[in-house]
C-alpha positions as CSV (number, residue, x, y, z in Angstrom):
1,M,62.1,155.4,15.6
2,N,64.0,158.6,16.5
3,L,66.7,160.4,14.6
4,T,69.5,158.7,16.4
5,E,68.1,155.2,15.6
6,V,67.8,156.3,11.9
7,D,71.4,157.4,11.8
8,Q,72.5,154.1,13.4
9,T,70.5,152.1,10.9
10,D,72.0,154.1,8.0
11,Q,75.5,153.4,9.4
12,C,74.8,149.7,9.7
13,L,73.4,149.6,6.1
14,R,76.5,151.3,4.8
15,F,78.8,148.9,6.7
16,S,79.9,145.7,5.1
17,C,82.7,143.3,5.7
18,P,85.5,143.5,3.0
19,E,86.3,140.3,1.2
20,R,89.6,138.8,2.0
21,S,91.8,136.6,-0.2
22,V,94.4,134.4,1.4
23,S,97.9,135.9,0.8
24,T,101.3,135.7,2.4
25,V,100.7,139.0,4.3
26,Y,97.4,137.7,5.5
27,V,99.0,134.5,6.9
28,F,101.9,136.5,8.4
29,L,99.4,138.7,10.2
30,Y,97.7,135.7,11.8
31,V,101.0,134.1,12.7
32,S,102.1,137.4,14.3
33,A,98.8,137.6,16.2
34,A,99.2,134.1,17.5
35,A,102.7,134.8,18.6
36,V,101.6,137.9,20.5
37,V,98.8,136.0,22.2
38,L,101.1,133.2,23.1
39,L,103.8,135.5,24.5
40,T,101.1,137.3,26.6
41,V,99.6,134.1,28.0
42,C,102.9,132.2,28.6
43,G,104.8,135.2,30.0
44,N,102.1,136.2,32.5
45,L,101.6,132.5,33.4
46,L,105.2,132.2,34.3
47,I,104.9,135.2,36.7
48,I,101.8,133.7,38.2
49,I,103.5,130.3,38.8
50,S,106.6,132.0,40.2
51,V,104.9,134.2,42.7
52,C,102.4,131.4,43.8
53,H,105.0,128.6,44.1
54,F,108.1,130.1,45.7
55,K,107.4,131.1,49.3
56,Q,110.3,133.6,49.2
57,L,108.2,135.7,46.8
58,H,105.2,135.8,49.1
59,T,105.4,139.5,49.9
60,P,102.6,142.2,49.9
61,T,104.1,144.0,46.9
62,N,104.3,140.7,44.9
63,M,100.6,140.0,45.6
64,L,99.9,143.2,43.6
65,I,102.3,142.0,40.9
66,L,100.5,138.7,40.9
67,S,97.1,140.5,40.5
68,L,98.5,142.5,37.6
69,A,99.8,139.3,36.0
70,V,96.4,137.6,36.4
71,S,94.6,140.5,34.7
72,D,97.2,140.5,31.9
73,F,96.9,136.8,31.5
74,L,93.1,137.0,31.2
75,V,93.5,139.8,28.6
76,G,95.7,137.4,26.6
77,V,93.1,134.6,26.9
78,L,89.8,136.4,26.7
79,V,90.3,139.7,24.9
80,M,93.3,139.8,22.6
81,P,92.5,136.9,20.3
82,A,89.1,138.3,19.2
83,A,90.4,141.9,19.1
84,L,93.4,140.8,16.8
85,I,91.1,138.9,14.5
86,W,88.7,141.9,14.3
87,M,91.6,144.2,13.4
88,I,93.0,141.8,10.8
89,E,89.7,141.1,9.2
90,S,88.4,144.7,9.5
91,C,85.1,143.0,10.5
92,W,83.6,141.4,13.6
93,I,83.1,137.8,12.5
94,F,81.7,136.5,15.8
95,S,78.2,136.8,17.4
96,A,76.7,139.8,19.0
97,V,76.6,137.9,22.4
98,Y,80.4,137.2,22.2
99,C,80.9,140.9,21.3
100,L,79.1,142.0,24.4
101,C,81.1,139.5,26.5
102,N,84.3,140.7,24.9
103,I,83.5,144.3,25.7
104,L,82.6,143.4,29.3
105,F,85.9,141.6,29.8
106,S,87.8,144.4,28.2
107,Y,86.3,147.0,30.5
108,L,86.9,144.8,33.6
109,L,90.4,143.7,32.8
110,T,91.7,147.1,31.6
111,A,90.3,148.8,34.6
112,T,91.8,146.2,36.9
113,S,95.2,146.6,35.3
114,T,95.0,150.4,35.8
115,F,94.0,150.0,39.4
116,N,96.7,147.4,40.0
117,V,99.4,149.8,38.8
118,A,97.8,152.6,41.0
119,L,97.9,150.3,44.0
120,I,101.5,149.4,43.4
121,A,102.3,153.1,43.5
122,V,100.3,153.4,46.8
123,D,102.2,150.4,48.2
124,R,105.6,151.7,47.3
125,Y,104.9,155.2,48.6
126,F,103.5,153.8,51.9
127,A,106.5,151.4,52.3
128,L,109.1,154.2,51.7
129,S,107.3,157.0,53.7
130,N,106.4,154.9,56.7
131,P,108.4,151.7,56.6
132,F,107.8,150.7,60.2
133,L,104.1,151.3,60.1
134,Y,104.0,149.5,56.7
135,T,105.7,146.4,58.1
136,K,103.3,146.4,61.1
137,I,100.0,146.9,59.2
138,V,100.5,145.5,55.7
139,S,100.9,141.7,55.4
140,V,100.4,139.2,52.6
141,N,96.9,138.2,53.9
142,T,95.9,141.9,54.2
143,M,97.1,142.6,50.6
144,C,95.2,139.5,49.3
145,I,92.0,140.8,50.9
146,V,92.5,144.2,49.3
147,V,93.1,142.6,45.9
148,L,90.0,140.5,46.1
149,C,87.9,143.4,47.2
150,Y,88.9,145.7,44.4
151,W,88.5,142.9,41.8
152,F,84.9,142.4,43.0
153,V,84.2,146.1,43.1
154,L,85.5,146.6,39.6
155,M,83.5,143.5,38.4
156,F,80.2,145.0,39.7
157,Y,81.2,148.4,38.4
158,S,81.7,147.0,34.9
159,L,78.4,145.1,35.0
160,A,76.6,148.3,36.2
161,L,78.2,150.4,33.5
162,Q,77.0,148.1,30.8
163,Y,73.5,147.7,32.4
164,F,72.8,151.5,32.8
165,N,74.0,152.1,29.3
166,G,71.3,149.6,28.1
167,H,73.9,147.2,26.6
168,F,72.2,144.2,28.2
169,T,68.6,145.1,27.4
170,Q,68.8,146.8,24.0
171,P,72.3,146.5,22.5
172,V,72.7,148.4,19.2
173,M,75.3,146.7,17.0
174,C,75.9,146.8,13.4
175,P,76.6,143.4,11.7
176,G,80.3,142.9,11.4
177,H,80.9,145.6,14.0
178,C,81.6,145.4,17.8
179,F,81.3,148.8,19.3
180,L,78.7,150.1,21.8
181,D,77.8,153.7,22.3
182,S,77.8,155.0,25.9
183,D,75.6,157.6,27.6
184,E,77.5,160.9,27.9
185,V,77.1,161.1,31.7
186,W,78.2,157.5,32.2
187,F,81.1,158.1,29.8
188,L,82.3,161.0,31.9
189,V,81.9,158.9,35.1
190,D,83.8,156.0,33.6
191,F,86.5,158.4,32.2
192,L,87.1,160.0,35.6
193,F,86.9,156.7,37.6
194,T,89.0,154.4,35.4
195,F,91.5,156.9,33.9
196,V,91.8,160.3,35.6
197,L,91.7,159.0,39.2
198,P,94.2,156.1,38.9
199,C,96.5,158.1,36.6
200,A,96.6,161.0,39.0
201,V,97.4,158.6,41.8
202,I,100.1,156.9,39.8
203,V,101.8,160.1,38.6
204,I,101.7,162.0,42.0
205,L,102.7,159.1,44.1
206,Y,105.6,158.0,41.8
207,V,107.0,161.5,41.8
208,L,106.9,161.4,45.6
209,V,108.4,157.9,45.6
210,F,111.4,159.0,43.6
211,V,111.8,162.1,45.8
212,I,111.8,160.0,48.9
213,A,114.1,157.3,47.3
214,R,116.6,160.0,46.3
215,K,116.6,161.4,49.9
216,H,117.1,158.0,51.3
217,A,119.9,157.2,48.9
218,T,121.7,160.5,49.7
219,A,121.3,159.9,53.4
220,I,122.7,156.4,53.3
221,R,125.6,157.5,51.0
222,D,126.5,160.3,53.5
223,L,126.3,157.8,56.3
224,H,128.4,155.4,54.4
225,I,131.1,158.0,53.8
226,Q,131.1,159.1,57.5
227,T,130.9,155.8,59.2
228,R,132.0,153.3,56.5
229,T,128.6,151.5,56.5
230,S,128.7,147.8,56.0
231,K,128.5,146.3,52.6
232,N,125.0,144.8,53.3
233,M,123.6,148.3,53.8
234,T,125.2,149.5,50.6
235,D,123.8,146.5,48.7
236,S,120.4,147.2,50.2
237,M,120.5,150.8,49.0
238,K,121.4,149.7,45.5
239,S,118.6,147.1,45.5
240,E,116.0,149.7,46.6
241,R,117.1,152.1,43.9
242,K,117.1,149.4,41.3
243,A,113.6,148.3,42.4
244,A,112.4,151.9,42.1
245,K,113.9,152.2,38.7
246,V,112.3,149.0,37.4
247,L,108.9,150.0,38.8
248,G,109.3,153.4,37.2
249,I,109.9,151.8,33.8
250,L,106.9,149.6,34.3
251,V,104.7,152.6,35.1
252,S,106.1,154.7,32.2
253,V,105.4,151.9,29.7
254,F,101.9,151.4,31.2
255,L,101.1,155.2,30.9
256,G,102.6,155.2,27.4
257,C,100.2,152.5,26.3
258,L,97.3,153.9,28.2
259,F,97.2,157.6,27.3
260,P,96.7,157.3,23.5
261,Y,93.7,155.0,23.9
262,F,91.9,157.2,26.5
263,V,92.7,160.4,24.7
264,S,91.2,159.0,21.5
265,T,88.2,157.8,23.5
266,L,87.7,161.3,24.8
267,L,88.2,163.0,21.5
268,G,85.8,160.5,19.9
269,N,83.0,162.3,21.5
270,F,83.8,165.5,19.6
271,I,85.4,164.4,16.4
272,E,85.0,161.4,14.2
273,I,87.8,158.8,14.6
274,E,88.3,156.0,12.1
275,M,87.5,152.5,13.5
276,G,90.9,151.3,12.2
277,S,92.8,154.0,14.2
278,F,90.7,153.3,17.3
279,Q,91.4,149.5,17.0
280,K,95.2,150.2,16.8
281,L,95.2,152.4,19.9
282,L,93.1,149.8,21.8
283,M,95.5,147.1,20.7
284,M,98.4,149.2,21.9
285,F,96.7,149.3,25.4
286,Y,96.3,145.5,25.3
287,L,99.9,145.1,24.3
288,N,100.9,146.4,27.7
289,S,99.9,143.0,29.0
290,T,102.5,141.5,26.6
291,I,105.2,143.9,27.5
292,N,105.0,143.6,31.3
293,P,106.6,140.0,31.5
294,V,109.3,141.2,29.1
295,I,110.2,144.0,31.6
296,Y,110.3,141.5,34.5
297,A,112.6,139.2,32.4
298,L,114.9,142.1,31.6
299,F,115.2,143.7,35.0
300,Y,114.2,141.2,37.7
301,P,116.9,138.5,38.3
302,W,114.4,136.5,40.5
303,F,112.1,136.2,37.6
304,R,114.8,134.8,35.3
305,R,115.8,132.3,38.1
306,C,112.2,131.2,38.5
307,V,111.6,130.8,34.8
308,K,114.8,128.6,34.6
309,L,113.5,126.4,37.5
310,I,110.0,126.2,35.9
311,L,111.2,125.3,32.4
312,T,113.6,122.6,33.8
313,F,110.8,121.1,35.9
314,K,112.7,121.6,39.1
315,I,109.6,123.0,40.7
316,F,108.3,119.4,41.0
317,N,111.2,118.5,43.3
318,T,110.5,118.1,47.0
319,D,110.6,121.4,48.9
320,S,111.2,123.3,45.7
321,S,108.9,126.1,47.0
322,L,111.6,126.8,49.6
323,M,114.4,127.4,47.0
324,N,116.3,130.6,47.2
325,V,115.4,132.7,44.1
326,L,116.3,136.2,45.3
């Protein structure tokens, strides 16, 4: 047994699950956790049903929004419940096998969410910078193929990351604990691939998107003043600006939830961070999956119309998929 293994053994011996007594605060925490999970699952399920059911929403960009909603939905189903229970109990009360599965799903789904947002940035930049080429090349089927490809790539990457870190063969876990140490080289690779690369793409492309959108808005406004452009063009300009604003809010919230977790992960290799603090930052990242449907509900009229049709069961009517929701 080497020194590292001795240190890990000592840490495990010192670790013990605190005893909990049922109290009002304890019950409130579980009710709040259940509400968060329910909001995450139901909110993203409404987005999935809306985009899948209504043909008017079958656009390349909405396929990326659908992919983001699917990853957020799976976070709510597979990751958040156990993570919330772990945070409330201050102890991992499930098996080591379930811990490994939870970590694997967490890696996969958080990476997928990050790349979804990065691809939305790429999609918007391509659509604004080369609208004619975008219309010619990018179709719903093409975008579906792209989405499926990067889901499979990220799935194999997550499996390879766990395998080469020895998590499948010799996982080292303390009882009541659910955290696996990563090799320094693989940590750096993962940090660059799942954080630095997509975040750089998101920030750079969204700056360019807003620059291009502003130029377009100025050009159309000048054209409107000179030639009294039709109301349809003015409405289209306002719609594009609003769409850019909503996507900007979506990206800003995402980065706000993402940065604290990855910064703490990076610093955790140099300084000791309390598990409770780490859990809170990780949960903040997961909560982005809860916030996204709220953003859609607040800023996308089509989503509110779809929710109304779904909750009133009008989607079961004949030809309901052809309804106008835009």
